[in-house]
C-alpha positions as CSV (number, residue, x, y, z in Angstrom):
1,A,4.4,-9.1,-2.0
2,D,5.9,-9.3,-5.9
3,R,3.9,-6.5,-6.7
4,W,4.6,-4.2,-3.6
5,S,8.7,-4.9,-4.2
6,Q,8.2,-3.8,-7.9
7,A,5.9,-0.9,-6.5
8,G,9.0,0.0,-4.5
9,F,11.8,-0.6,-6.8
10,A,10.0,2.2,-9.1
11,R,9.8,5.0,-6.9
12,M,13.3,4.1,-5.7
13,S,14.3,4.3,-9.5
14,N,12.5,7.8,-10.0
15,F,13.7,9.0,-6.7
16,D,17.5,8.3,-8.5
17,L,16.7,9.8,-12.1
18,F,15.4,13.1,-9.8
19,H,17.5,16.0,-11.2
20,F,16.9,19.8,-12.5
21,L,16.4,21.1,-16.5
22,R,17.0,24.5,-15.1
23,P,19.5,24.7,-11.8
24,M,20.5,27.8,-12.1
25,W,17.0,28.8,-11.1
26,L,18.0,27.4,-7.9
27,V,20.4,30.2,-7.1
28,A,17.1,32.3,-6.6
29,G,16.0,29.9,-3.3
30,P,19.2,31.6,-1.1
31,L,17.8,35.0,-1.9
32,V,14.2,34.3,-0.9
33,G,15.5,32.7,2.6
34,L,17.4,35.9,3.0
35,T,14.8,37.8,2.3
36,W,12.0,36.4,4.7
37,W,15.0,36.6,7.1
38,L,15.1,40.6,6.7
39,V,11.8,41.0,6.6
40,R,11.1,38.5,10.0
41,R,13.9,40.0,11.7
42,R,12.8,43.9,11.3
43,E,9.2,43.5,12.0
44,A,10.0,41.9,15.3
45,G,12.0,44.8,16.2
46,K,9.4,47.4,15.5
47,T,7.8,48.7,18.4
48,S,4.1,48.5,17.9
49,I,1.2,50.4,18.9
50,S,0.0,47.7,21.0
51,E,3.1,47.9,23.5
52,L,2.0,51.5,24.7
53,V,-1.1,50.3,26.1
54,A,-1.1,48.8,29.4
55,P,-0.7,45.0,29.5
56,H,-4.3,44.4,31.1
57,L,-6.0,46.1,28.7
58,R,-3.8,45.0,25.5
59,D,-4.6,41.7,26.1
60,A,-8.4,42.2,26.9
61,L,-8.8,44.1,23.3
62,T,-6.2,42.0,20.8
63,V,-8.0,39.2,18.5
64,N,-5.6,36.1,18.2
65,R,-2.5,37.8,19.2
66,G,-0.5,35.0,19.4
67,G,-1.9,33.6,16.0
68,R,-0.6,36.8,14.5
69,A,3.2,36.5,16.0
70,R,3.5,32.8,15.0
71,V,2.5,32.9,11.0
72,R,3.0,36.3,9.2
73,A,2.2,37.4,5.7
74,V,6.1,37.1,4.8
75,D,5.5,33.3,5.5
76,G,3.5,32.9,3.2
77,V,5.1,35.2,0.7
78,A,8.4,33.3,1.0
79,I,6.7,29.8,0.9
80,A,5.2,30.6,-2.4
81,A,8.4,32.2,-3.9
82,L,10.5,28.9,-3.0
83,L,7.5,27.0,-5.1
84,I,8.0,29.3,-8.0
85,T,11.5,28.7,-7.3
86,L,11.3,24.9,-7.7
87,A,8.8,25.3,-10.7
88,A,11.0,27.5,-12.5
89,A,14.4,25.1,-12.0
90,G,12.2,22.2,-14.1
91,P,12.4,19.3,-11.6
92,T,12.2,16.0,-13.4
93,W,11.9,12.6,-12.7
94,S,11.2,10.6,-16.0
95,K,11.2,10.8,-19.8
96,Q,8.2,11.2,-22.8
97,Q,9.6,9.4,-25.6
98,S,9.3,10.8,-28.6
99,P,6.3,9.6,-30.8
100,W,8.0,8.5,-33.7
101,F,9.4,6.3,-31.2
102,T,6.2,4.0,-31.1
103,E,6.3,3.1,-34.8
104,A,9.9,1.7,-35.0
105,A,8.8,-0.5,-32.0
106,P,8.3,-4.0,-34.5
107,L,6.6,-7.1,-33.7
108,I,7.6,-10.5,-34.7
109,V,4.4,-12.7,-34.5
110,A,5.9,-16.6,-34.6
111,I,2.3,-18.4,-35.4
112,E,2.9,-21.7,-35.0
113,V,1.5,-23.9,-38.1
114,S,1.0,-27.6,-36.6
115,D,-1.3,-30.3,-36.6
116,S,-2.6,-29.8,-33.1
117,M,-3.4,-26.5,-34.7
118,R,-6.2,-28.0,-36.3
119,S,-7.5,-29.1,-33.2
120,N,-11.6,-28.5,-33.0
121,D,-11.8,-27.3,-29.0
122,L,-12.2,-23.9,-30.2
123,L,-14.1,-23.3,-33.3
124,P,-14.0,-23.4,-36.4
125,T,-10.0,-24.5,-35.1
126,R,-7.3,-23.3,-33.0
127,L,-4.9,-22.5,-36.7
128,D,-8.4,-19.9,-37.8
129,R,-8.1,-18.7,-34.2
130,A,-5.1,-17.9,-34.1
131,R,-5.4,-15.9,-37.8
132,F,-8.4,-13.8,-36.6
133,K,-6.4,-12.8,-33.0
134,V,-3.1,-12.1,-35.3
135,L,-5.7,-9.9,-37.3
136,D,-7.0,-8.0,-34.2
137,L,-3.6,-7.7,-32.8
138,V,-2.3,-5.9,-36.4
139,T,-5.4,-3.6,-36.7
140,A,-5.0,-2.6,-33.2
141,R,-1.1,-1.4,-34.2
142,T,-2.0,0.9,-36.8
143,G,1.0,2.3,-38.1
144,S,3.4,0.0,-36.1
145,R,5.4,-3.0,-38.2
146,T,4.6,-6.2,-37.7
147,A,6.3,-9.6,-39.3
148,I,5.0,-12.9,-39.5
149,I,6.8,-16.2,-39.0
150,A,5.4,-19.7,-39.4
151,Y,7.0,-22.6,-37.6
152,A,6.7,-25.8,-37.3
153,G,9.0,-28.4,-37.2
154,S,11.3,-25.2,-38.6
155,A,10.8,-21.6,-39.3
156,H,10.2,-19.9,-41.9
157,I,9.1,-16.2,-42.4
158,V,6.4,-15.2,-44.2
159,V,6.1,-11.5,-44.0
160,P,8.3,-8.9,-43.5
161,P,7.9,-5.8,-40.9
162,T,4.9,-3.6,-42.6
163,T,2.7,-1.6,-41.6
164,D,-0.1,-2.9,-44.7
165,I,-2.7,-5.2,-43.2
166,D,-3.3,-5.6,-46.6
167,V,-0.5,-7.8,-47.5
168,I,-0.5,-9.3,-43.8
169,K,-4.2,-10.9,-44.4
170,P,-4.1,-13.0,-47.2
171,L,-0.6,-14.4,-46.4
172,L,-2.1,-15.0,-43.3
173,E,-5.0,-17.1,-44.3
174,S,-2.6,-19.3,-46.9
175,L,-0.7,-21.2,-43.8
176,D,-1.8,-24.5,-43.0
177,P,0.5,-27.4,-42.1
178,A,0.2,-29.0,-44.8
179,I,3.0,-26.7,-46.2
180,M,5.2,-26.9,-43.7
181,P,7.9,-29.3,-44.5
182,L,8.8,-30.6,-40.5
183,Q,5.9,-31.0,-38.2
184,G,6.7,-30.3,-34.7
185,G,6.9,-27.0,-32.8
186,D,10.7,-26.3,-32.8
187,V,10.5,-22.8,-30.6
188,S,14.3,-22.5,-31.1
189,A,14.2,-22.1,-34.8
190,V,12.2,-18.8,-34.8
191,L,14.4,-16.7,-32.2
192,P,17.4,-16.4,-35.3
193,L,15.0,-15.3,-37.6
194,A,13.2,-12.9,-35.3
195,E,16.7,-11.2,-34.8
196,K,17.3,-11.3,-38.0
197,L,14.0,-9.5,-39.0
198,L,14.3,-7.3,-35.7
199,G,18.3,-5.9,-36.8
200,D,19.4,-3.2,-34.9
201,E,15.9,-2.9,-32.8
202,T,15.7,-6.0,-30.9
203,G,16.1,-3.7,-27.9
204,I,12.3,-2.0,-28.2
205,G,11.0,-5.4,-30.3
206,T,8.5,-7.6,-28.9
207,V,8.3,-11.8,-30.2
208,L,4.8,-12.9,-29.8
209,F,4.2,-16.7,-30.0
210,V,1.0,-17.5,-31.0
211,N,0.4,-21.2,-30.4
212,D,-1.2,-23.8,-28.2
213,G,1.4,-24.2,-25.6
214,F,4.9,-25.3,-25.2
215,D,6.8,-28.1,-24.2
216,A,8.7,-28.4,-21.0
217,A,12.1,-28.4,-22.7
218,D,11.3,-24.7,-24.2
219,I,11.8,-23.2,-20.7
220,S,15.3,-23.6,-20.5
221,V,15.2,-22.6,-24.1
222,L,13.3,-19.5,-23.8
223,A,15.0,-18.5,-20.1
224,D,18.5,-18.8,-21.8
225,Y,17.5,-16.4,-24.4
226,T,15.5,-13.8,-22.4
227,S,18.6,-13.8,-20.2
228,R,20.5,-12.0,-22.5
229,N,20.7,-8.2,-22.4
230,D,19.8,-7.6,-25.9
231,A,17.1,-9.8,-26.1
232,P,13.8,-8.2,-27.2
233,S,10.6,-9.2,-25.0
234,I,8.8,-12.3,-25.6
235,S,5.0,-12.8,-25.0
236,A,2.9,-15.7,-26.1
237,L,-0.8,-16.1,-26.6
238,V,-1.8,-19.5,-26.1
239,I,-5.0,-20.8,-28.5
240,G,-7.2,-23.8,-26.7
241,T,-8.5,-25.4,-23.6
242,D,-6.3,-27.8,-21.4
243,E,-8.5,-30.8,-22.2
244,G,-7.8,-30.0,-25.8
245,G,-9.4,-31.6,-28.6
246,V,-9.7,-33.4,-31.7
247,A,-7.3,-32.6,-34.6
248,L,-9.1,-32.7,-38.0
249,M,-7.6,-33.0,-41.7
250,P,-9.7,-31.2,-44.5
251,D,-11.3,-34.6,-45.4
252,G,-12.8,-35.0,-41.6
253,S,-10.6,-37.3,-40.7
254,P,-8.7,-37.4,-37.6
255,V,-4.7,-36.3,-37.3
256,R,-2.8,-39.7,-36.7
257,S,0.0,-39.5,-34.4
258,D,3.6,-41.8,-35.2
259,S,2.2,-44.5,-33.3
260,G,-1.5,-44.4,-35.5
261,G,-3.4,-43.1,-32.4
262,R,-5.3,-39.8,-32.9
263,I,-2.5,-36.6,-31.3
264,D,-2.8,-35.4,-28.1
265,T,-3.5,-31.4,-28.0
266,S,-4.3,-30.9,-24.2
267,I,-2.3,-27.9,-22.7
268,D,0.0,-28.6,-19.8
269,A,-1.0,-25.2,-17.9
270,T,1.8,-26.0,-15.3
271,V,4.2,-25.5,-18.4
272,L,2.8,-22.3,-18.7
273,Q,3.1,-21.3,-15.2
274,N,7.0,-22.4,-15.0
275,L,7.8,-20.9,-18.5
276,S,6.3,-17.6,-17.1
277,R,8.0,-17.9,-13.9
278,E,11.6,-19.1,-14.7
279,A,11.7,-17.4,-18.7
280,N,10.0,-13.9,-18.4
281,V,7.7,-15.0,-20.9
282,S,4.4,-13.0,-20.8
283,V,1.6,-16.2,-21.4
284,V,-1.8,-14.9,-22.7
285,R,-4.5,-17.4,-22.6
286,A,-6.4,-16.7,-25.8
287,S,-10.6,-15.9,-24.9
288,T,-13.5,-15.2,-26.4
289,G,-13.7,-11.1,-26.2
290,E,-10.9,-8.4,-26.5
291,D,-9.3,-8.8,-23.0
292,D,-6.5,-11.1,-24.2
293,I,-5.5,-8.2,-27.3
294,R,-5.5,-5.6,-24.4
295,Q,-2.9,-7.1,-22.3
296,L,-0.9,-8.0,-25.2
297,L,-0.9,-4.6,-26.3
298,R,-0.1,-3.6,-22.8
299,R,3.1,-6.0,-22.7
300,I,4.2,-4.6,-26.1
301,E,4.0,-1.0,-24.6
302,S,5.8,-2.1,-21.6
303,N,8.7,-3.1,-22.9
304,L,8.5,0.0,-25.5
305,R,9.0,2.1,-22.4
306,Q,11.9,0.4,-20.7
307,A,13.8,0.5,-23.7
308,D,16.0,3.4,-24.3
309,D,14.6,5.9,-26.6
310,P,17.5,8.2,-27.9
311,N,15.3,10.8,-28.7
312,A,13.1,10.9,-25.3
313,Q,12.6,14.0,-23.6
314,W,12.7,15.0,-19.7
315,K,9.2,15.6,-18.6
316,D,9.2,19.1,-17.1
317,E,7.3,18.5,-14.0
318,G,7.7,22.0,-12.8
319,W,3.6,22.6,-12.8
320,L,3.4,20.4,-9.8
321,F,4.9,23.2,-7.3
322,L,2.6,25.6,-8.9
323,W,-0.3,24.4,-7.6
324,P,0.3,24.9,-3.9
325,A,1.8,28.5,-4.5
326,A,-1.7,29.3,-6.3
327,L,-3.6,28.2,-3.1
328,L,-1.4,30.1,-1.5
329,S,-2.0,33.0,-3.1
330,L,-5.7,33.3,-2.1
331,L,-4.6,34.1,1.3
332,W,-4.2,37.4,-0.1
333,F,-8.5,37.6,0.2
334,R,-8.6,37.2,3.9
335,R,-8.8,40.9,5.6
336,G,-5.5,41.6,7.6
337,W,-3.1,39.8,5.3
338,T,-0.9,42.3,3.9
339,M,2.8,42.6,3.2
340,R,4.6,46.0,4.1
341,W,8.1,46.0,3.2
């Protein structure tokens, strides 16, 4: 039901945007209609040679007399002329973004660097898998700017917006939970840093959280944030399985919680569903293939299309009216289909 309602809203929005780029050409429409009426009236007033023949002989000798009276060559000419007039007027209902606008849309990747990301449910670890996915995403966005934020109990800028993957790769590989001053997963600490990096481009930017899930408290924080008109789009790439695994230190010992037991690395799928529904966050679960990267790219592109590009040009859709006009011109190959002015 949601899909159909969104499709209906899109059609309604396109109808509201409908206008003509060159409306002066519409003046030719009434002239075409007047010409058609005058020619039709003149042809109707002519005395046909068939009217000089006896009615019983005329009916026997005339083929498709009724059809010829209903549809005439002038009708096809008038319809084709009206279609060409509409095409010349430049109907439009959508914009085509400038090519440099795509390159101007930055992506802020906020990668969680906490002890839970040491979990081995996705080999070699969740953090390593996150690095691979981020590099794949950056590679797929060649020419577009990407920034990296590392967060746990606090958030820190690792790489400012750049298009150079050679700058991103070594700094991304150096991320480790041991270098983070505070442990945890404070999502709210990421948002002001992301806004700082986006600057005046918050409307076209995207903030991508790469982590192993969210807490229930994060839902209200992100919902309040995304409700703002000037907020960037927020997506999430969740790394890990629902069951979780064992988080291991570099020496092979398990990571311990404050209570002394192993930390819980399971992922609450219900929280992810509520986050997507209530906070309008697009949640993508990491996969072994490239489906997750493709989904994220579509999401980023969708956010870009919704933004207001000041350099966008209206798309001239007049060519759509030329096809039926061209098809009507094929009638002139039909025997007897002629115009006498």
